[in-house]
Structure formats: C-alpha cells, structure tokens
PDB file of N, H, CA, C and O in Angstrom:
ATOM      1  N   MET A   1      10.799  32.693 -19.412  1.00  0.00           N
ATOM      2  CA  MET A   1      10.731  32.057 -20.699  1.00  0.00           C
ATOM      3  C   MET A   1       9.440  31.580 -21.049  1.00  0.00           C
ATOM      4  O   MET A   1       8.687  32.120 -21.860  1.00  0.00           O
ATOM      5  N   LYS A   2       9.212  30.513 -20.382  1.00  0.00           N
ATOM      6  H   LYS A   2       9.824  30.075 -19.723  1.00  0.00           H
ATOM      7  CA  LYS A   2       8.405  29.595 -20.258  1.00  0.00           C
ATOM      8  C   LYS A   2       6.933  30.495 -20.353  1.00  0.00           C
ATOM      9  O   LYS A   2       5.993  30.083 -21.033  1.00  0.00           O
ATOM     10  N   THR A   3       6.890  31.442 -19.779  1.00  0.00           N
ATOM     11  H   THR A   3       7.654  31.776 -19.227  1.00  0.00           H
ATOM     12  CA  THR A   3       5.428  32.152 -19.663  1.00  0.00           C
ATOM     13  C   THR A   3       5.482  33.049 -20.522  1.00  0.00           C
ATOM     14  O   THR A   3       4.417  33.618 -20.761  1.00  0.00           O
ATOM     15  N   VAL A   4       6.547  33.430 -21.175  1.00  0.00           N
ATOM     16  H   VAL A   4       7.413  32.968 -20.981  1.00  0.00           H
ATOM     17  CA  VAL A   4       6.462  34.237 -22.449  1.00  0.00           C
ATOM     18  C   VAL A   4       5.472  33.334 -23.566  1.00  0.00           C
ATOM     19  O   VAL A   4       4.389  33.576 -24.100  1.00  0.00           O
ATOM     20  N   LEU A   5       6.443  32.158 -23.623  1.00  0.00           N
ATOM     21  H   LEU A   5       7.322  31.961 -23.189  1.00  0.00           H
ATOM     22  CA  LEU A   5       5.639  30.858 -24.839  1.00  0.00           C
ATOM     23  C   LEU A   5       4.291  30.576 -24.628  1.00  0.00           C
ATOM     24  O   LEU A   5       3.521  30.522 -25.587  1.00  0.00           O
ATOM     25  N   ILE A   6       3.696  30.282 -22.808  1.00  0.00           N
ATOM     26  H   ILE A   6       4.322  30.326 -22.029  1.00  0.00           H
ATOM     27  CA  ILE A   6       2.586  30.285 -23.103  1.00  0.00           C
ATOM     28  C   ILE A   6       1.287  31.692 -23.084  1.00  0.00           C
ATOM     29  O   ILE A   6       0.087  31.474 -22.923  1.00  0.00           O
ATOM     30  N   VAL A   7       1.794  32.853 -23.254  1.00  0.00           N
ATOM     31  H   VAL A   7       2.770  33.030 -23.384  1.00  0.00           H
ATOM     32  CA  VAL A   7       1.182  33.698 -23.492  1.00  0.00           C
ATOM     33  C   VAL A   7       1.264  33.735 -24.830  1.00  0.00           C
ATOM     34  O   VAL A   7       0.193  33.681 -25.434  1.00  0.00           O
ATOM     35  N   ALA A   8       2.465  33.829 -25.582  1.00  0.00           N
ATOM     36  H   ALA A   8       3.335  33.873 -25.091  1.00  0.00           H
ATOM     37  CA  ALA A   8       2.291  33.813 -27.088  1.00  0.00           C
ATOM     38  C   ALA A   8       1.480  32.446 -27.605  1.00  0.00           C
ATOM     39  O   ALA A   8       0.980  32.336 -28.724  1.00  0.00           O
ATOM     40  N   GLY A   9       1.455  31.462 -26.596  1.00  0.00           N
ATOM     41  H   GLY A   9       1.861  31.551 -25.686  1.00  0.00           H
ATOM     42  CA  GLY A   9       0.369  30.609 -27.543  1.00  0.00           C
ATOM     43  C   GLY A   9      -1.075  30.723 -27.256  1.00  0.00           C
ATOM     44  O   GLY A   9      -1.899  30.035 -27.858  1.00  0.00           O
ATOM     45  N   ILE A  10      -1.448  31.721 -26.198  1.00  0.00           N
ATOM     46  H   ILE A  10      -0.778  32.280 -25.709  1.00  0.00           H
ATOM     47  CA  ILE A  10      -2.776  31.732 -26.356  1.00  0.00           C
ATOM     48  C   ILE A  10      -2.821  32.931 -26.973  1.00  0.00           C
ATOM     49  O   ILE A  10      -3.898  32.998 -27.565  1.00  0.00           O
ATOM     50  N   ILE A  11      -2.039  34.135 -27.162  1.00  0.00           N
ATOM     51  H   ILE A  11      -1.164  34.081 -26.681  1.00  0.00           H
ATOM     52  CA  ILE A  11      -2.664  35.160 -28.189  1.00  0.00           C
ATOM     53  C   ILE A  11      -2.414  34.294 -29.541  1.00  0.00           C
ATOM     54  O   ILE A  11      -3.206  34.801 -30.336  1.00  0.00           O
ATOM     55  N   VAL A  12      -1.950  33.593 -29.994  1.00  0.00           N
ATOM     56  H   VAL A  12      -1.307  33.182 -29.349  1.00  0.00           H
ATOM     57  CA  VAL A  12      -2.170  33.165 -31.320  1.00  0.00           C
ATOM     58  C   VAL A  12      -3.259  31.636 -31.232  1.00  0.00           C
ATOM     59  O   VAL A  12      -3.257  31.036 -32.307  1.00  0.00           O
ATOM     60  N   PHE A  13      -3.949  31.118 -30.370  1.00  0.00           N
ATOM     61  H   PHE A  13      -3.951  31.605 -29.497  1.00  0.00           H
ATOM     62  CA  PHE A  13      -4.879  30.366 -30.494  1.00  0.00           C
ATOM     63  C   PHE A  13      -6.224  31.330 -30.574  1.00  0.00           C
ATOM     64  O   PHE A  13      -7.308  30.933 -31.004  1.00  0.00           O
ATOM     65  N   LEU A  14      -5.880  33.093 -29.929  1.00  0.00           N
ATOM     66  H   LEU A  14      -5.000  33.416 -29.580  1.00  0.00           H
ATOM     67  CA  LEU A  14      -7.311  33.372 -29.838  1.00  0.00           C
ATOM     68  C   LEU A  14      -7.039  34.027 -31.120  1.00  0.00           C
ATOM     69  O   LEU A  14      -7.833  33.533 -31.921  1.00  0.00           O
ATOM     70  N   VAL A  15      -6.312  34.890 -31.702  1.00  0.00           N
ATOM     71  H   VAL A  15      -5.667  35.292 -31.052  1.00  0.00           H
ATOM     72  CA  VAL A  15      -6.204  35.351 -33.161  1.00  0.00           C
ATOM     73  C   VAL A  15      -6.885  34.286 -33.783  1.00  0.00           C
ATOM     74  O   VAL A  15      -8.061  34.426 -34.119  1.00  0.00           O
ATOM     75  N   TYR A  16      -6.065  32.884 -34.034  1.00  0.00           N
ATOM     76  H   TYR A  16      -5.110  32.770 -33.761  1.00  0.00           H
ATOM     77  CA  TYR A  16      -6.963  31.724 -34.295  1.00  0.00           C
ATOM     78  C   TYR A  16      -8.275  31.815 -34.508  1.00  0.00           C
ATOM     79  O   TYR A  16      -8.865  32.085 -35.554  1.00  0.00           O
ATOM     80  N   GLY A  17      -8.660  31.590 -33.532  1.00  0.00           N
ATOM     81  H   GLY A  17      -8.181  31.371 -32.682  1.00  0.00           H
ATOM     82  CA  GLY A  17     -10.243  31.649 -33.749  1.00  0.00           C
ATOM     83  C   GLY A  17     -10.645  32.591 -33.872  1.00  0.00           C
ATOM     84  O   GLY A  17     -11.678  32.391 -34.510  1.00  0.00           O
ATOM     85  N   PHE A  18     -10.557  33.570 -33.699  1.00  0.00           N
ATOM     86  H   PHE A  18      -9.717  33.733 -33.180  1.00  0.00           H
ATOM     87  CA  PHE A  18     -11.004  34.692 -34.482  1.00  0.00           C
ATOM     88  C   PHE A  18     -11.023  35.167 -36.052  1.00  0.00           C
ATOM     89  O   PHE A  18     -11.803  35.920 -36.634  1.00  0.00           O
ATOM     90  N   VAL A  19      -9.892  34.461 -36.514  1.00  0.00           N
ATOM     91  H   VAL A  19      -9.258  33.849 -36.041  1.00  0.00           H
ATOM     92  CA  VAL A  19     -10.108  34.501 -37.682  1.00  0.00           C
ATOM     93  C   VAL A  19     -11.005  33.302 -38.643  1.00  0.00           C
ATOM     94  O   VAL A  19     -11.331  33.366 -39.829  1.00  0.00           O
ATOM     95  N   LEU A  20     -11.255  32.189 -37.602  1.00  0.00           N
ATOM     96  H   LEU A  20     -10.990  32.137 -36.639  1.00  0.00           H
ATOM     97  CA  LEU A  20     -12.239  30.811 -38.213  1.00  0.00           C
ATOM     98  C   LEU A  20     -13.792  31.872 -37.470  1.00  0.00           C
ATOM     99  O   LEU A  20     -14.935  31.417 -37.514  1.00  0.00           O
ATOM    100  N   TYR A  21     -13.647  32.482 -37.201  1.00  0.00           N
ATOM    101  H   TYR A  21     -12.718  32.852 -37.165  1.00  0.00           H
ATOM    102  CA  TYR A  21     -15.014  33.287 -36.686  1.00  0.00           C
ATOM    103  C   TYR A  21     -15.621  34.302 -37.350  1.00  0.00           C
ATOM    104  O   TYR A  21     -16.834  34.504 -37.390  1.00  0.00           O
ATOM    105  N   CYS A  22     -14.694  34.994 -37.916  1.00  0.00           N
ATOM    106  H   CYS A  22     -13.708  34.830 -37.884  1.00  0.00           H
ATOM    107  CA  CYS A  22     -14.707  35.799 -38.984  1.00  0.00           C
ATOM    108  C   CYS A  22     -15.153  34.944 -40.482  1.00  0.00           C
ATOM    109  O   CYS A  22     -16.160  35.034 -41.185  1.00  0.00           O
ATOM    110  N   CYS A  23     -14.463  34.472 -40.546  1.00  0.00           N
ATOM    111  H   CYS A  23     -13.645  34.399 -39.975  1.00  0.00           H
ATOM    112  CA  CYS A  23     -14.762  33.241 -42.270  1.00  0.00           C
ATOM    113  C   CYS A  23     -16.207  32.837 -41.909  1.00  0.00           C
ATOM    114  O   CYS A  23     -17.031  32.952 -42.816  1.00  0.00           O
ATOM    115  N   ILE A  24     -16.576  32.440 -40.867  1.00  0.00           N
ATOM    116  H   ILE A  24     -15.907  32.346 -40.130  1.00  0.00           H
ATOM    117  CA  ILE A  24     -17.748  31.641 -40.885  1.00  0.00           C
ATOM    118  C   ILE A  24     -19.058  32.919 -40.944  1.00  0.00           C
ATOM    119  O   ILE A  24     -20.219  32.905 -41.354  1.00  0.00           O
ATOM    120  N   ARG A  25     -18.341  33.776 -40.426  1.00  0.00           N
ATOM    121  H   ARG A  25     -17.398  33.787 -40.093  1.00  0.00           H
ATOM    122  CA  ARG A  25     -19.826  34.618 -40.030  1.00  0.00           C
ATOM    123  C   ARG A  25     -19.951  35.436 -41.582  1.00  0.00           C
ATOM    124  O   ARG A  25     -21.065  35.907 -41.808  1.00  0.00           O
ATOM    125  N   VAL A  26     -18.742  35.659 -42.805  1.00  0.00           N
ATOM    126  H   VAL A  26     -17.836  35.276 -42.621  1.00  0.00           H
ATOM    127  CA  VAL A  26     -18.881  35.925 -43.693  1.00  0.00           C
ATOM    128  C   VAL A  26     -19.466  35.080 -44.970  1.00  0.00           C
ATOM    129  O   VAL A  26     -20.040  35.601 -45.926  1.00  0.00           O
ATOM    130  N   GLY A  27     -19.189  33.529 -44.792  1.00  0.00           N
ATOM    131  H   GLY A  27     -18.723  33.105 -44.015  1.00  0.00           H
ATOM    132  CA  GLY A  27     -19.634  32.806 -45.409  1.00  0.00           C
ATOM    133  C   GLY A  27     -21.054  32.966 -45.398  1.00  0.00           C
ATOM    134  O   GLY A  27     -21.713  33.347 -46.365  1.00  0.00           O
ATOM    135  N   LYS A  28     -21.645  32.568 -43.919  1.00  0.00           N
ATOM    136  H   LYS A  28     -21.109  32.258 -43.133  1.00  0.00           H
ATOM    137  CA  LYS A  28     -22.891  32.615 -43.700  1.00  0.00           C
ATOM    138  C   LYS A  28     -23.933  34.241 -44.238  1.00  0.00           C
ATOM    139  O   LYS A  28     -25.107  33.904 -44.394  1.00  0.00           O
ATOM    140  N   GLU A  29     -23.795  35.242 -44.421  1.00  0.00           N
ATOM    141  H   GLU A  29     -22.842  35.516 -44.294  1.00  0.00           H
ATOM    142  CA  GLU A  29     -23.982  36.234 -44.690  1.00  0.00           C
ATOM    143  C   GLU A  29     -23.792  36.511 -46.446  1.00  0.00           C
ATOM    144  O   GLU A  29     -24.471  37.376 -47.000  1.00  0.00           O
ATOM    145  N   SER A  30     -22.704  35.592 -47.276  1.00  0.00           N
ATOM    146  H   SER A  30     -22.153  34.889 -46.826  1.00  0.00           H
ATOM    147  CA  SER A  30     -22.504  35.712 -48.398  1.00  0.00           C
ATOM    148  C   SER A  30     -23.973  34.113 -48.744  1.00  0.00           C
ATOM    149  O   SER A  30     -24.781  34.532 -49.573  1.00  0.00           O
ATOM    150  N   ASP A  31     -24.163  33.312 -48.497  1.00  0.00           N
ATOM    151  H   ASP A  31     -23.507  32.972 -47.824  1.00  0.00           H
ATOM    152  CA  ASP A  31     -24.946  32.376 -48.059  1.00  0.00           C
ATOM    153  C   ASP A  31     -26.476  32.672 -48.224  1.00  0.00           C
ATOM    154  O   ASP A  31     -27.341  32.249 -48.991  1.00  0.00           O
ATOM    155  N   GLU A  32     -26.458  33.403 -47.383  1.00  0.00           N
ATOM    156  H   GLU A  32     -25.755  33.746 -46.761  1.00  0.00           H
ATOM    157  CA  GLU A  32     -27.726  34.685 -47.136  1.00  0.00           C
ATOM    158  C   GLU A  32     -28.347  35.500 -48.073  1.00  0.00           C
ATOM    159  O   GLU A  32     -29.533  35.827 -48.129  1.00  0.00           O
ATOM    160  N   GLN A  33     -27.164  35.876 -49.007  1.00  0.00           N
ATOM    161  H   GLN A  33     -26.201  35.610 -48.961  1.00  0.00           H
ATOM    162  CA  GLN A  33     -27.121  36.914 -49.759  1.00  0.00           C
ATOM    163  C   GLN A  33     -27.679  36.236 -50.880  1.00  0.00           C
ATOM    164  O   GLN A  33     -28.648  36.695 -51.485  1.00  0.00           O
ATOM    165  N   TYR A  34     -26.854  34.663 -51.334  1.00  0.00           N
ATOM    166  H   TYR A  34     -26.067  34.290 -50.842  1.00  0.00           H
ATOM    167  CA  TYR A  34     -26.714  33.752 -52.655  1.00  0.00           C
ATOM    168  C   TYR A  34     -28.590  33.548 -52.560  1.00  0.00           C
ATOM    169  O   TYR A  34     -29.278  34.033 -53.459  1.00  0.00           O
ATOM    170  N   ASN A  35     -29.185  32.855 -51.485  1.00  0.00           N
ATOM    171  H   ASN A  35     -28.627  32.461 -50.755  1.00  0.00           H
ATOM    172  CA  ASN A  35     -30.032  32.456 -51.307  1.00  0.00           C
ATOM    173  C   ASN A  35     -31.171  33.431 -51.604  1.00  0.00           C
ATOM    174  O   ASN A  35     -31.961  33.038 -52.463  1.00  0.00           O
ATOM    175  N   LYS A  36     -31.451  34.849 -50.955  1.00  0.00           N
ATOM    176  H   LYS A  36     -30.809  35.167 -50.257  1.00  0.00           H
ATOM    177  CA  LYS A  36     -32.076  35.368 -51.087  1.00  0.00           C
ATOM    178  C   LYS A  36     -32.241  36.155 -53.070  1.00  0.00           C
ATOM    179  O   LYS A  36     -33.179  36.597 -53.733  1.00  0.00           O
ATOM    180  N   LEU A  37     -31.016  35.983 -53.271  1.00  0.00           N
ATOM    181  H   LEU A  37     -30.254  35.623 -52.733  1.00  0.00           H
ATOM    182  CA  LEU A  37     -30.977  35.951 -55.278  1.00  0.00           C
ATOM    183  C   LEU A  37     -31.632  35.251 -55.691  1.00  0.00           C
ATOM    184  O   LEU A  37     -32.565  35.459 -56.467  1.00  0.00           O
ATOM    185  N   ARG A  38     -31.206  34.115 -55.176  1.00  0.00           N
ATOM    186  H   ARG A  38     -30.449  33.946 -54.545  1.00  0.00           H
ATOM    187  CA  ARG A  38     -31.786  32.880 -55.833  1.00  0.00           C
ATOM    188  C   ARG A  38     -33.765  32.888 -55.667  1.00  0.00           C
ATOM    189  O   ARG A  38     -34.604  32.635 -56.530  1.00  0.00           O
ATOM    190  N   GLU A  39     -33.947  33.287 -54.206  1.00  0.00           N
ATOM    191  H   GLU A  39     -33.265  33.493 -53.504  1.00  0.00           H
ATOM    192  CA  GLU A  39     -35.407  33.382 -54.878  1.00  0.00           C
ATOM    193  C   GLU A  39     -36.221  34.156 -55.617  1.00  0.00           C
ATOM    194  O   GLU A  39     -37.274  33.861 -56.183  1.00  0.00           O
ATOM    195  N   GLY A  40     -35.620  35.202 -55.558  1.00  0.00           N
ATOM    196  H   GLY A  40     -34.765  35.442 -55.098  1.00  0.00           H
ATOM    197  CA  GLY A  40     -35.760  36.617 -56.257  1.00  0.00           C
ATOM    198  C   GLY A  40     -35.945  35.868 -57.848  1.00  0.00           C
ATOM    199  O   GLY A  40     -37.056  35.900 -58.377  1.00  0.00           O
ATOM    200  N   LYS A  41     -34.964  35.311 -58.433  1.00  0.00           N
ATOM    201  H   LYS A  41     -34.062  35.286 -58.003  1.00  0.00           H
ATOM    202  CA  LYS A  41     -34.808  34.803 -59.468  1.00  0.00           C
ATOM    203  C   LYS A  41     -36.021  34.052 -60.150  1.00  0.00           C
ATOM    204  O   LYS A  41     -36.615  34.147 -61.223  1.00  0.00           O
ATOM    205  N   GLU A  42     -36.135  32.995 -58.641  1.00  0.00           N
ATOM    206  H   GLU A  42     -35.652  32.918 -57.769  1.00  0.00           H
ATOM    207  CA  GLU A  42     -37.037  32.225 -58.869  1.00  0.00           C
ATOM    208  C   GLU A  42     -38.571  32.483 -58.904  1.00  0.00           C
ATOM    209  O   GLU A  42     -39.408  31.750 -59.431  1.00  0.00           O
ATOM    210  N   GLN A  43     -38.810  33.749 -58.197  1.00  0.00           N
ATOM    211  H   GLN A  43     -38.130  34.345 -57.769  1.00  0.00           H
ATOM    212  CA  GLN A  43     -40.074  34.225 -58.431  1.00  0.00           C
ATOM    213  C   GLN A  43     -39.967  34.644 -59.747  1.00  0.00           C
ATOM    214  O   GLN A  43     -41.060  34.274 -60.176  1.00  0.00           O
ATOM    215  N   GLU A  44     -39.476  35.090 -60.552  1.00  0.00           N
ATOM    216  H   GLU A  44     -38.588  35.391 -60.204  1.00  0.00           H
ATOM    217  CA  GLU A  44     -39.175  35.935 -61.836  1.00  0.00           C
ATOM    218  C   GLU A  44     -39.583  35.138 -62.663  1.00  0.00           C
ATOM    219  O   GLU A  44     -40.473  35.365 -63.483  1.00  0.00           O
ATOM    220  N   ASP A  45     -38.837  33.900 -62.503  1.00  0.00           N
ATOM    221  H   ASP A  45     -38.114  33.715 -61.838  1.00  0.00           H
ATOM    222  CA  ASP A  45     -39.266  32.587 -63.562  1.00  0.00           C
ATOM    223  C   ASP A  45     -40.717  32.120 -63.254  1.00  0.00           C
ATOM    224  O   ASP A  45     -41.512  31.591 -64.031  1.00  0.00           O
ATOM    225  N   ASP A  46     -40.851  32.382 -62.168  1.00  0.00           N
ATOM    226  H   ASP A  46     -40.205  32.812 -61.538  1.00  0.00           H
ATOM    227  CA  ASP A  46     -42.629  31.600 -61.847  1.00  0.00           C
ATOM    228  C   ASP A  46     -43.809  32.572 -62.357  1.00  0.00           C
ATOM    229  O   ASP A  46     -44.991  32.308 -62.579  1.00  0.00           O
ATOM    230  N   ARG A  47     -43.073  33.831 -62.476  1.00  0.00           N
ATOM    231  H   ARG A  47     -42.113  34.046 -62.296  1.00  0.00           H
ATOM    232  CA  ARG A  47     -44.217  34.606 -63.096  1.00  0.00           C
ATOM    233  C   ARG A  47     -44.093  34.678 -65.039  1.00  0.00           C
ATOM    234  O   ARG A  47     -44.810  34.719 -66.039  1.00  0.00           O
ATOM    235  N   SER A  48     -43.360  34.665 -64.825  1.00  0.00           N
ATOM    236  H   SER A  48     -42.778  34.631 -64.013  1.00  0.00           H
ATOM    237  CA  SER A  48     -42.878  34.795 -66.505  1.00  0.00           C
ATOM    238  C   SER A  48     -43.229  33.351 -67.319  1.00  0.00           C
ATOM    239  O   SER A  48     -43.337  33.331 -68.545  1.00  0.00           O
ATOM    240  N   ARG A  49     -43.404  32.066 -66.420  1.00  0.00           N
ATOM    241  H   ARG A  49     -43.317  32.082 -65.424  1.00  0.00           H
ATOM    242  CA  ARG A  49     -44.131  30.889 -66.877  1.00  0.00           C
ATOM    243  C   ARG A  49     -45.525  31.197 -67.309  1.00  0.00           C
ATOM    244  O   ARG A  49     -46.116  30.961 -68.363  1.00  0.00           O
ATOM    245  N   VAL A  50     -45.979  31.939 -65.929  1.00  0.00           N
ATOM    246  H   VAL A  50     -45.499  32.131 -65.073  1.00  0.00           H
ATOM    247  CA  VAL A  50     -47.789  32.103 -65.766  1.00  0.00           C
ATOM    248  C   VAL A  50     -48.003  33.261 -67.055  1.00  0.00           C
ATOM    249  O   VAL A  50     -49.068  33.241 -67.671  1.00  0.00           O
ATOM    250  N   CYS A  51     -47.148  34.058 -67.344  1.00  0.00           N
ATOM    251  H   CYS A  51     -46.282  34.074 -66.844  1.00  0.00           H
ATOM    252  CA  CYS A  51     -47.535  35.103 -68.462  1.00  0.00           C
ATOM    253  C   CYS A  51     -47.540  34.371 -69.504  1.00  0.00           C
ATOM    254  O   CYS A  51     -48.288  34.801 -70.382  1.00  0.00           O
ATOM    255  N   LYS A  52     -46.952  33.352 -69.768  1.00  0.00           N
ATOM    256  H   LYS A  52     -46.345  33.002 -69.055  1.00  0.00           H
ATOM    257  CA  LYS A  52     -46.914  32.680 -71.252  1.00  0.00           C
ATOM    258  C   LYS A  52     -48.097  32.010 -71.574  1.00  0.00           C
ATOM    259  O   LYS A  52     -48.214  31.452 -72.665  1.00  0.00           O
TER     260      LYS A  52
END
C-alpha cells in the first residue's frame, strides 16, 4: 500500500510539472506573437507619421 501511494504521488507530481511546463510554453508563445503584432503596428504608425 505504501508503494502505491508513493508511485501515485510521483505520478501526480510529474503531471503537475507537465501542466505547468505547457502553460509556461503557451504563455511564452503568446507573448512573442503579441510582441510581433505590436512591433508591426508601431512600424505602421511610424510610416503614417512620416507620410503626413
């Protein structure tokens, strides 16, 4: 019984770590996409200022 609890604890810990890893990875990708979109918007704004 003790072994089963230890194995279950290890499995829960690994799953928890995997979920956190996935959340961090998705957040990083979203942040990079946001920064790319923001940089593109800023470049368009700079061009429109020059043209005016």
